C-alpha positions in Angstrom: -23.8 15.2 -19.8 -27.0 16.5 -18.2 -28.8 14.8 -15.4 -32.5 15.4 -14.9 -34.3 14.7 -11.6 -37.5 13.9 -13.4 -35.9 10.6 -14.7 -35.6 9.4 -11.1 -38.3 11.2 -9.2 -41.2 8.8 -9.4 -39.4 5.7 -8.5 -37.4 7.3 -5.6 -40.6 8.8 -4.0 -42.4 5.5 -4.5 -39.5 3.7 -2.6 -39.3 6.4 0.1 -42.5 8.6 0.4 -40.8 10.9 2.9 -38.6 12.2 0.0 -41.6 13.9 -1.6 -41.0 17.2 0.2 -37.2 17.2 0.3 -36.0 15.5 -2.9 -35.8 18.7 -5.0 -33.6 20.5 -2.3 -31.4 17.4 -1.9 -30.8 17.2 -5.7 -30.1 20.9 -6.2 -27.6 20.8 -3.2 -25.9 17.8 -4.8 -25.7 19.5 -8.2 -23.8 22.5 -6.7 -21.2 20.1 -5.2 -20.8 17.5 -7.9 -19.7 17.4 -11.6 -22.2 16.2 -14.1 -20.5 12.8 -14.1 -20.5 12.6 -10.3 -24.2 13.6 -10.2 -25.1 10.8 -12.7 -23.2 8.3 -10.5 -25.0 9.7 -7.4 -28.5 9.3 -8.9 -27.7 5.9 -10.4 -26.4 4.9 -7.0 -29.7 5.9 -5.5 -31.5 3.6 -7.9 -29.1 0.8 -7.0 -29.6 1.3 -3.3 -33.4 1.4 -3.8 -33.2 -2.0 -5.6 -31.5 -3.6 -2.6 -34.9 -3.6 -0.8 -33.4 -2.7 2.6 -35.9 -0.1 3.6 -36.6 3.6 2.8 -34.3 4.8 5.6 -31.2 3.5 3.7 -32.2 5.4 0.5 -33.0 8.6 2.4 -29.7 8.5 4.3 -27.7 7.8 1.1 -29.3 10.8 -0.6 -28.7 13.1 2.3 -25.1 12.1 3.2 -23.3 11.4 -0.1 -23.1 15.1 -1.1 -21.2 15.8 2.1 -18.8 12.9 1.3 -18.3 14.2 -2.2 -17.5 17.7 -0.8 -14.7 16.3 1.3 -13.2 13.7 -1.0 -14.5 14.4 -4.5 -17.3 12.8 -6.4 -15.1 10.0 -7.8 -15.7 8.0 -4.5 -19.5 7.8 -5.0 -19.3 4.8 -7.2 -16.8 3.1 -4.8 -19.1 3.8 -1.8 -22.2 2.4 -3.5 -20.4 -0.7 -4.7 -19.0 -1.3 -1.2 -22.4 -1.0 0.5 -23.9 -3.4 -2.1 -21.3 -6.0 -1.3 -22.0 -5.6 2.4 -25.8 -5.9 1.8 -25.7 -9.7 1.7 -23.9 -9.9 5.1 -25.5 -7.2 7.3 -28.9 -5.7 7.9 -30.4 -2.6 6.4 -30.0 -0.7 9.7 -26.3 -1.3 9.7 -26.0 -0.2 6.0 -27.9 3.0 7.0 -25.4 3.5 9.7 -22.5 3.1 7.3 -23.9 5.9 5.1 -24.7 8.0 8.1 -21.1 7.9 9.4 -19.4 8.1 6.0 -19.2 12.0 6.1 -17.4 11.6 9.4 -14.9 9.2 7.9 -14.4 11.4 4.8 -13.8 14.5 7.0 -11.4 12.7 9.3 -9.4 10.9 6.5 -9.5 13.8 4.0 -8.3 11.8 1.0 -10.2 9.6 -1.5 -7.6 6.8 -1.4 -7.8 6.7 2.4 -11.6 6.7 2.2 -11.5 3.7 -0.2 -9.1 1.9 2.1 -11.6 2.6 5.0 -14.4 1.0 2.9 -12.2 -2.0 2.4 -11.6 -2.1 6.1 -15.3 -2.4 6.7 -15.4 -5.4 4.4 -12.5 -6.9 6.3 -14.3 -6.4 9.7 -17.5 -7.9 8.4 -15.7 -10.9 7.1 -14.0 -11.5 10.5 -16.4 -10.2 13.1 -19.7 -9.0 11.6 -21.2 -8.3 15.0 -18.6 -5.7 15.6 -19.5 -3.3 12.8 -22.6 -1.7 14.4 -20.9 -0.8 17.7 -17.8 0.4 15.9 -19.8 2.8 13.7 -21.4 4.2 16.9 -18.0 5.4 18.2 -16.3 6.1 14.8 -15.9 9.8 15.4 -13.9 9.1 18.6 -11.9 6.4 16.9 -10.9 8.5 13.9 -10.3 11.5 16.2 -7.5 9.5 17.9 -6.3 7.0 15.3 -4.9 7.0 11.8 -6.4 4.6 9.3 -3.5 2.3 9.9 -4.0 2.4 13.7 -7.7 1.8 13.2 -6.9 -1.3 11.0 -4.7 -2.7 13.8 -7.3 -2.0 16.4 -9.9 -3.8 14.3 -7.7 -6.7 13.7 -6.9 -7.2 17.4 -10.6 -7.2 18.3 -11.6 -9.5 15.4 -9.0 -12.1 16.2 -9.2 -11.9 20.0 -13.0 -12.2 20.3 -13.9 -14.1 17.1 -16.0 -16.6 19.0 -17.0 -14.5 22.1 -19.8 -12.4 20.7 -20.7 -10.4 23.9 -17.0 -9.4 24.4 -16.8 -8.7 20.7 -19.6 -6.2 20.9 -18.1 -4.6 24.0 -14.6 -4.3 22.4 -15.9 -2.6 19.2 -18.1 -0.3 21.2 -15.1 0.9 23.3 -16.6 -0.5 26.5 -14.0 -3.0 27.5 -10.6 -2.3 29.1 -8.8 -4.3 26.3 -10.4 -2.0 23.7 -9.3 1.1 25.4 -5.8 -0.3 26.0 -5.3 -1.2 22.4 -6.7 2.2 21.4 -4.2 3.9 23.6 -1.4 1.8 22.2 -2.2 2.6 18.6 -2.6 6.4 19.1 -0.1 8.6 17.3 1.1 12.1 18.1 -0.4 14.7 15.8 -3.0 13.9 13.2 -2.6 15.6 9.8 -6.3 16.1 9.3 -6.5 18.1 12.5 -3.9 20.6 11.3 -4.4 20.7 7.5 -6.1 24.1 7.6 -3.4 25.5 9.9 -0.7 24.3 7.5 -2.5 25.8 4.5 -2.6 29.2 6.2 1.0 28.8 7.3 2.2 28.4 3.7 -0.2 31.0 2.3 1.2 33.6 4.8 4.7 33.1 3.3 4.1 32.7 -0.4 0.6 34.1 -0.9 -0.6 31.0 -2.8 -2.3 27.7 -2.1 -0.6 24.4 -2.0 -2.3 21.0 -2.4 -1.7 18.6 0.6 -2.9 15.1 0.9 -2.5 12.6 3.8 -0.8 9.3 3.1 -0.8 6.1 5.2 2.6 6.1 6.8 2.3 2.6 8.3 5.5 1.1 6.9 9.1 1.5 7.9 11.0 4.1 5.9 8.0 6.2 4.8 9.1 9.6 3.6 6.8 12.5 2.4 6.8 13.1 -1.3 5.6 15.4 -4.0 3.6 13.9 -6.8 1.6 15.7 -9.4 2.6 18.9 -7.7 0.8 17.8 -4.5 2.4 17.3 -1.1 1.8 13.8 0.3 2.4 13.9 4.0 2.2 11.2 6.7 -1.3 10.9 8.2 0.2 11.4 11.7 3.5 12.8 13.0 5.0 11.9 16.4 6.8 14.4 18.7 10.6 14.5 18.5 12.1 15.5 21.8 10.8 19.0 22.6 9.5 19.5 19.1 5.9 18.7 18.5 4.3 16.9 15.6 2.9 20.2 14.4 6.4 21.6 14.3 7.5 18.6 12.2 4.6 19.2 9.8 5.6 22.8 9.4 9.1 21.9 8.6 8.0 19.3 6.1 5.5 21.6 4.2 8.0 24.5 4.2 10.7 22.4 2.7 8.4 20.8 0.1 6.9 24.2 -0.8 10.5 25.5 -1.3 10.9 22.7 -3.9 7.7 23.7 -5.6 8.4 27.4 -5.6 12.1 27.5 -6.4 12.5 24.6 -8.8 11.9 25.7 -12.4 13.4 22.8 -14.3 13.9 19.1 -13.5 17.3 17.5 -13.1 18.4 14.8 -15.6 19.0 11.4 -14.2 20.6 10.0 -17.3 23.7 8.0 -16.7 23.5 8.6 -12.9 23.5 5.7 -10.4 20.9 5.9 -7.6 23.6 6.9 -5.0 24.7 9.8 -7.3 21.1 10.9 -7.6 20.9 11.0 -3.9 23.9 13.3 -3.5 22.6 15.6 -6.2 19.3 15.8 -4.4 21.2 16.4 -1.1 22.5 19.6 -2.5 19.3 20.5 -4.2 17.6 20.4 -0.8 20.2 22.9 0.4 19.7 25.1 -2.6 15.9 25.4 -2.2 16.3 25.9 1.5 18.8 28.8 0.9 16.2 30.4 -1.4 13.5 30.1 1.2 15.8 31.5 4.0 16.8 34.4 1.7 13.1 35.4 1.5 12.1 34.3 5.0 15.1 34.2 7.3 13.2 32.6 10.2 12.9 29.3 8.4 16.6 28.5 9.2 15.7 28.3 12.9 12.9 25.9 12.1 14.9 23.5 10.0 18.0 23.8 12.2 16.0 22.7 15.3 15.4 19.3 13.6 18.9 18.8 12.4 20.3 19.4 15.9 18.1 16.9 17.6 20.0 14.2 19.6 20.4 11.1 17.5 19.2 7.9 19.1 21.2 4.7 18.6 24.3 4.0 16.7 24.6 5.0 13.1 24.6 2.1 10.6 27.6 3.4 8.7 30.5 5.6 9.7 29.7 8.2 7.0 26.1 8.8 8.4 27.1 11.3 11.2 29.4 13.1 8.7 26.7 13.5 6.1 24.1 14.7 8.7 26.7 17.3 9.9 27.2 18.3 6.3 23.5 19.0 5.8 23.6 21.2 8.9 26.8 23.0 7.6 25.0 23.7 4.3 22.1 25.2 6.2 24.2 27.3 8.7 27.3 28.8 7.2 29.1 29.2 10.6 29.1 25.4 11.2 31.9 23.1 9.9 32.1 19.3 9.7 35.7 18.9 10.8 36.6 17.2 7.5 38.7 19.6 5.5 37.8 18.2 2.0 34.1 18.2 2.7 34.3 21.7 4.3 35.9 22.9 1.1 32.9 21.7 -0.9 30.5 23.3 1.7 32.5 26.5 1.4 32.1 26.5 -2.4 28.4 26.1 -1.9 28.1 29.1 0.4 30.5 31.2 -1.8 28.6 30.6 -5.1 25.0 30.0 -4.0 23.9 33.7 -4.3 24.8 33.7 -8.0 23.5 30.2 -8.7 20.3 30.2 -6.5 18.1 29.6 -9.5 20.2 27.0 -11.3 19.7 23.3 -10.5 22.9 22.3 -12.3 24.8 24.0 -9.4 23.5 21.2 -7.1 24.3 18.6 -9.8 28.0 19.4 -9.9 28.4 19.7 -6.1 26.5 16.5 -5.5 28.8 14.5 -7.8 31.9 16.1 -6.3 30.8 14.9 -2.8 29.9 11.5 -4.2 33.3 11.1 -5.9 35.2 12.2 -2.8 33.4 9.5 -0.7 33.9 7.0 -3.4 37.6 7.5 -3.4 37.6 6.9 0.3 35.3 3.9 -0.2 33.0 5.5 2.3 29.7 5.7 0.3 26.9 4.0 2.4 24.3 1.8 0.7 21.3 3.5 -0.8 19.0 2.2 1.9 21.2 3.9 4.6 21.4 7.1 2.6 17.7 7.3 2.2 17.3 7.0 6.0 19.6 9.8 7.1 18.2 11.3 10.3 16.7 14.4 8.6 13.1 13.8 9.6 11.4 16.7 7.7 12.8 16.1 4.2 11.0 14.4 1.4 12.2 11.7 -1.0 13.2 14.1 -3.8 11.3 12.3 -6.5 10.1 15.7 -7.6 13.6 16.7 -8.5 14.1 14.2 -11.3 12.8 14.0 -14.8 11.1 10.6 -15.1 9.0 9.3 -18.0 5.9 8.8 -16.0 5.8 12.4 -14.6 4.9 15.4 -16.8 6.8 18.3 -15.2 4.7 21.1 -16.7 1.2 19.7 -16.5 -0.7 17.7 -13.9 -4.2 16.5 -14.0 -4.4 15.2 -10.4 -6.3 18.2 -9.2 -8.2 19.2 -12.3 -12.0 19.4 -11.9 -13.6 16.1 -12.5 -15.2 17.4 -15.6 -11.8 18.0 -17.2 -10.3 14.6 -16.3 -10.6 11.4 -18.2 -13.2 9.2 -16.5 -13.4 5.4 -16.9 -16.9 4.0 -16.3 -18.5 0.6 -16.3 -22.0 0.9 -17.8 -24.9 -1.4 -18.7 -25.5 -2.7 -22.2 -28.5 -0.5 -23.1 -26.7 2.7 -21.9 -23.6 1.6 -23.9 -25.7 1.1 -27.0 -28.0 4.1 -26.8 -25.8 6.9 -25.4 -22.4 6.4 -27.0 -21.3 9.7 -28.5 -18.3 9.1 -30.6 -17.8 5.6 -32.0 -14.2 6.4 -33.2 -13.0 8.0 -29.9 -9.5 7.0 -28.9 -7.9 6.2 -25.6 -7.5 10.0 -24.9 -11.2 10.6 -24.9 -12.8 12.5 -21.9 -14.8 9.4 -20.9 -14.1 5.7 -21.6 -17.0 3.4 -21.2 -16.7 -0.4 -20.7 -19.4 -3.0 -20.2 -20.0 -4.4 -16.8 -20.3 -7.9 -18.2 -18.9 -9.6 -21.3 -20.9 -9.2 -24.5 -21.4 -12.4 -26.5 -22.5 -12.6 -30.2 -25.7 -14.4 -31.1 -23.8 -17.6 -31.9 -21.2 -17.1 -29.2 -19.6 -20.6 -28.9 -18.3 -19.4 -25.5 -16.2 -16.5 -27.0 -17.1 -12.9 -26.3 -16.6 -9.8 -28.5 -14.0 -8.6 -26.0 -12.0 -11.8 -26.3 -12.2 -11.6 -30.1 -11.6 -7.9 -30.7 -11.2 -6.1 -27.4 -8.1 -5.0 -25.5 -6.9 -6.5 -22.3 -6.8 -4.0 -19.5 -3.2 -3.0 -18.6 -2.0 -1.0 -15.6 0.2 2.0 -15.7 3.9 1.1 -16.0 6.1 0.4 -12.9 9.8 1.0 -13.4 12.5 -0.9 -11.5 16.2 -0.7 -11.4 18.4 -3.7 -12.4 21.8 -4.7 -11.1 24.6 -4.9 -13.8 27.3 -7.0 -12.2 29.8 -6.1 -14.9 29.9 -2.4 -13.9 28.7 -3.0 -10.3 26.0 -0.3 -10.7 22.2 -0.3 -10.9 20.6 0.5 -14.3 17.9 3.0 -13.2 14.3 2.4 -14.4 15.6 -0.5 -16.6 12.8 -3.0 -16.4 9.1 -2.1 -16.9 6.3 -4.1 -15.3 2.7 -4.0 -16.4 0.0 -5.6 -14.2 -2.4 -7.6 -16.4 -5.1 -10.2 -16.1 -5.3 -13.7 -17.4 -8.5 -15.1 -18.7 -10.8 -16.9 -16.3 -11.5 -20.6 -16.3 -14.1 -22.9 -14.6 -13.8 -22.7 -10.8 -15.1 -26.3 -10.6 -11.6 -27.3 -11.8 -10.2 -26.1 -8.5 -12.9 -27.8 -6.5 -12.1 -31.0 -8.4 -8.4 -30.6 -7.4 -9.3 -30.3 -3.8 -11.5 -33.3 -4.0 -8.8 -35.4 -5.8 -6.3 -34.6 -3.0 -8.4 -35.6 0.0 -5.4 -37.3 1.6 -3.3 -34.1 1.3 -6.2 -32.1 2.5 -6.4 -34.1 5.7 -2.7 -33.3 6.4 -3.4 -29.7 5.6 -6.1 -29.7 8.3 -3.6 -30.9 10.8 -1.2 -28.1 9.7 -4.1 -25.6 10.2 -4.9 -26.9 13.7 -1.2 -26.6 14.7 -0.6 -23.1 13.3 -4.0 -21.3 13.9 -3.7 -18.6 16.6 -5.4 -19.4 19.9 -6.8 -16.0 20.9 -5.7 -14.1 24.0 -3.6 -15.4 26.9 -2.6 -13.9 30.3 1.0 -13.5 31.3 1.0 -13.5 35.1 3.8 -12.9 37.6 5.2 -9.8 35.9 6.9 -6.8 37.5 6.1 -4.4 34.7 2.7 -5.6 33.4 -0.2 -3.5 32.2 -2.6 -4.1 35.1 -2.8 -5.4 38.6 -3.1 -9.2 39.2 -5.5 -9.2 42.2 -4.6 -12.8 43.3 -0.8 -12.1 43.3 -1.3 -8.8 45.0 -3.3 -10.4 47.8 -0.6 -13.1 48.2 2.0 -10.4 48.4 0.0 -8.5 51.1 -0.4 -11.7 53.1 3.3 -12.4 52.9 4.2 -8.9 54.1 1.8 -9.2 57.1 3.5 -12.5 58.0 6.9 -10.9 58.0 8.1 -12.5 54.8 9.5 -10.7 51.7 6.6 -10.3 49.3 6.9 -11.3 45.7 7.1 -8.0 43.6 5.6 -9.7 40.5 2.1 -8.6 41.1 1.0 -7.4 37.6 -0.1 -9.2 34.5 -0.5 -8.5 30.7 -2.9 -9.7 28.1 -1.1 -11.0 25.0 -2.8 -11.9 21.8 -1.4 -15.0 20.1 -1.3 -13.9 16.5 0.7 -14.8 13.4 1.9 -11.4 12.3 2.7 -12.6 8.7 1.8 -11.6 5.2 2.7 -13.9 2.3 2.9 -13.5 -1.5 3.2 -16.7 -3.6 4.9 -15.7 -6.8 4.5 -18.1 -9.7 6.8 -18.4 -12.7 4.5 -18.6 -15.7 7.1 -18.9 -18.4 6.7 -21.0 -21.6 8.5 -23.9 -20.1 5.7 -24.5 -17.6 3.6 -25.8 -20.5 5.8 -28.8 -20.9 4.5 -32.1 -19.7 6.0 -33.9 -16.8 7.7 -37.1 -17.7 5.6 -40.1 -17.0 2.3 -38.2 -16.7 -0.2 -36.4 -18.9 0.0 -33.2 -16.7 2.0 -30.1 -17.4 4.1 -28.2 -14.9 1.5 -25.5 -14.8 -1.2 -28.0 -14.0 0.8 -29.1 -11.0 1.5 -25.5 -10.1 -2.2 -24.8 -10.2 -3.0 -27.8 -7.9 -0.3 -26.8 -5.5 -1.6 -23.2 -5.3 -5.1 -24.4 -4.6 -3.9 -26.6 -1.7 -1.6 -24.1 -0.2 -4.3 -21.4 -0.5 -6.6 -23.7 1.4 -4.0 -24.1 4.1 -3.2 -20.4 4.5 -6.8 -19.4 4.3 -7.6 -21.8 7.2 -4.7 -20.5 9.3 -5.9 -16.9 8.7 -2.7 -15.3 7.4 -3.3 -12.6 4.7 -1.8 -13.9 1.5 -1.8 -13.1 -2.2 -1.1 -15.3 -5.3 0.6 -13.5 -8.1 2.4 -14.7 -11.3 4.9 -13.3 -13.8 6.3 -13.8 -17.3 8.4 -11.4 -19.4 8.9 -10.5 -23.0 12.1 -8.4 -22.7 12.9 -5.8 -20.1 10.2 -3.4 -21.5 7.3 -5.8 -20.9 7.4 -7.8 -17.7 3.9 -9.1 -17.2 2.6 -9.4 -13.7 -0.6 -11.2 -13.0 -2.9 -11.1 -9.9 -4.8 -14.3 -9.1 -5.6 -13.4 -5.5 -4.9 -10.2 -3.6 -4.6 -9.7 0.1 -8.1 -8.4 0.7 -9.8 -11.0 -1.5 -11.4 -14.2 -0.2 -10.5 -17.5 -1.6 -13.8 -17.8 -3.4 -15.1 -18.7 -6.9 -13.7 -15.5 -8.4 -10.1 -16.5 -7.3 -10.7 -20.1 -8.2 -11.7 -19.1 -11.7 -8.5 -17.1 -12.2 -6.4 -20.0 -10.9 -8.3 -22.3 -13.3 -7.4 -19.9 -16.2 -3.7 -19.9 -15.4 -1.5 -20.4 -18.5 2.2 -20.1 -19.3 4.2 -18.2 -21.9 7.2 -16.0 -22.6 10.3 -15.8 -20.3 11.5 -15.4 -16.7 12.8 -12.0 -15.6 12.8 -12.9 -11.9 14.5 -9.8 -10.3 11.9 -7.3 -11.6 9.0 -9.5 -10.5 10.5 -10.0 -7.0 10.9 -6.2 -6.6 7.3 -5.6 -7.7 6.0 -8.3 -5.3 8.0 -6.6 -2.5 6.2 -3.4 -3.4 2.9 -5.1 -2.6 4.3 -6.7 0.6 5.7 -3.4 1.9 2.2 -1.9 1.9 1.2 -4.4 4.5 1.4 -3.6 8.2 2.4 -7.2 9.3 5.7 -7.4 11.0 6.8 -10.6 9.1 6.7 -10.8 5.3 7.4 -13.8 3.1 7.8 -14.0 -0.6 7.5 -17.7 -1.8 8.7 -18.1 -5.4 7.7 -21.2 -7.3 9.8 -21.6 -10.5 10.8 -24.4 -12.9 14.1 -22.8 -14.2 16.7 -20.1 -13.9 16.1 -16.4 -14.6 16.3 -15.7 -18.4 14.9 -13.4 -21.0 14.9 -12.9 -24.8 16.9 -9.6 -24.7 19.8 -10.8 -22.4 22.3 -13.4 -23.7 24.6 -13.3 -20.6 23.3 -16.1 -18.4 24.9 -14.5 -15.3 23.2 -11.1 -15.7 19.7 -12.0 -14.7 20.9 -14.5 -12.1 23.0 -11.9 -10.3 20.2 -9.3 -10.6 17.8 -11.8 -8.9 20.5 -12.3 -6.2 20.6 -8.5 -5.7 16.8 -8.3 -5.6 16.8 -11.0 -2.8 19.4 -8.9 -0.9 17.2 -5.8 -1.3 14.2 -7.6 0.0 16.2 -8.9 3.0 17.1 -5.3 3.9 13.4 -4.5 3.9 12.6 -7.3 6.2 11.2 -9.6 3.5 12.3 -13.3 3.4 12.4 -14.6 -0.2 12.3 -18.4 -0.5 12.5 -20.3 -3.7 10.8 -23.6 -4.5 12.4 -24.8 -7.7 11.3 -27.7 -9.9 14.6 -27.7 -11.9 16.6 -30.8 -10.8 19.8 -29.0 -12.0 19.2 -25.9 -9.9 22.0 -26.6 -7.5 24.4 -24.7 -9.8 22.6 -21.3 -9.4 19.8 -21.3 -6.9 21.9 -21.3 -3.7 23.9 -18.4 -5.1 20.7 -16.4 -5.7 18.8 -17.1 -2.5 21.3 -18.3 0.1 22.1 -21.6 1.6 18.9 -22.2 3.6 16.4 -20.3 1.4 15.5 -22.8 -1.3 14.1 -26.3 -1.8 14.6 -28.4 -5.0 11.8 -30.8 -5.8 13.2 -33.6 -8.0 9.8 -35.3 -8.3 7.6 -32.6 -9.8 4.5 -34.7 -9.2 4.9 -34.2 -5.5 4.6 -30.4 -5.7 1.0 -30.3 -4.6 1.7 -32.0 -1.3 5.1 -30.4 -0.8 4.1 -26.7 -1.1 1.6 -26.6 1.9 4.1 -28.5 4.1 6.9 -26.2 3.1 4.8 -23.1 3.9 4.1 -24.6 7.4 7.8 -25.2 8.1 8.7 -21.7 7.0 6.1 -20.0 9.1 5.9 -22.1 12.2 
């Protein structure tokens, strides 16, 4: 694909005459940085920016700055940046849009990863939706903000200001311009120790000095509990910030992390087989595999033992969750340092076997496989194997999650395309109709083609009758597979990667259907307004009379001085603290969309799914008014290999006509594999930074699927999924429409975590009230 400047020159210069002298230089500089596909996106983006009609400065800034962004994060982000600015164009002025492009190279340089940059663009939309006057002053101090905060910290800083000063515009501008004391205080609170982006070059040189080769490193948003670094597509994914641990700095922690992960990459030649292994067994095999690759690294570079040992010997804070945790942490140290013992004779014998035979087996992963299972079997006999959650949180802060060790279907061990040049990767593009018709190269190209083009809008035949070509002959877009374990109660073990989820889209409907629902339930809407008024946060409040507050309370201090001068004991509570009244809650409403929801409710012409749709519209109105981030998802299943997961509204979406059209198109079919859907919903919730997380499940029956005849199997798997979510801090609550649910729902969700609605017609009014009672 070749891109010619002559195709764009005349119209660009007409829109911005100042480009007449510089356009050739800008284009040639961009051509050296970008792939042909990226260059085409760049120039088409310029045409789109020009058509916004927001002034010549916006177009000039875009052309000058986007090559710098592409150099930092790749040219795949150009299309995302242009689309984001086009969405902002209806909400902010051309000057602010120009400032967005002018500061985008700073954001790309400080974030250093295309996914984080996309998340930053989403954050700008979030800010404009909540506090549009804050965008301009924030962009003015963006370099300082990203020099001190991770993207997660910046998101929390933005959320505080948007909620605290939503209606006070002068204070809003002062907050986002870093001019107020509150702004600086929140900034200081959200600061992390050592930022990855400030040390990426140092870490690259550090590893290159050892192994004489480059390693790919990418920052990841480590804003949720239990994050561990990982290797994926032969790239190291490290936390975007690392805190100091005792006397060891964040840079020391990064060095230990990258050295350990590089040892995996250098000294692992074949993957392990996870067949027939339980997750706990996989953990113990990986435990010895960590020791094996560290031995190989220490053999070549003896000083690494001192680096890793310093983190293993850090004082442990708090009490261990399980009695075996200190023993396992001591075992890891004994595997690293031969002179150290654990004090347990049987475990010391396994450690001694490791040190005796490692020299001859340093290149053989099966050596770790056998020793790991020996240790697992020993602890199993003692009934001393901790839960997988506890095992994965052993206090070994520099180690990764070992996903690289295992042979999984979704990972090709020998080849990776994650870091191929853009020209060698498959590219999916949305194009206009004429480009699609005139420039298509191979009509019979398959899904493995270098480029896959799709139309931006549906294409209807001449006599369309409301049905597009895509609906008649096209393929529904489907996500990559997500694999989840399932609990087999008969053998009391997890079946690894047993259920497969695909995220799909249901067809759209008429959004006016949802508006009609809201109109028809005016009485319920009035009660919802009362719920909103009771639960909506009330901004910032002062807590006075504190001994350990954040700042001095002048009135209390004066009273204390007066009391002291009069010979009385002064009141020591002379400080105060500002507290934001916020509902730190994220919600996923998960809808059962099985075939049974198409049945009509007795005594009415409505189906269960019609009532579910109405209830969703009303509860979405309530939550949207309160301000809690929420998502509406649904699921159905066609056996364990095809659990279909639908998105009607995601967290970052507004409750607008787009969401309403998806709710209007809701339809039921297939079966109810509830445990897998709950785990996938938890995956979305765990990506949220809110402290409290709620999964609200609406179903009309018990878990069941076509490939499982045992009625207890999927019930007990759903019960296990609810327990897993509880350990992650997610409350799962079931609203069931099955009048006979007493015999199973309490066993799955617990005594106080479900509600049975006998009269299904009352679902639309019950669901908003239930949400209010759960989150008050």
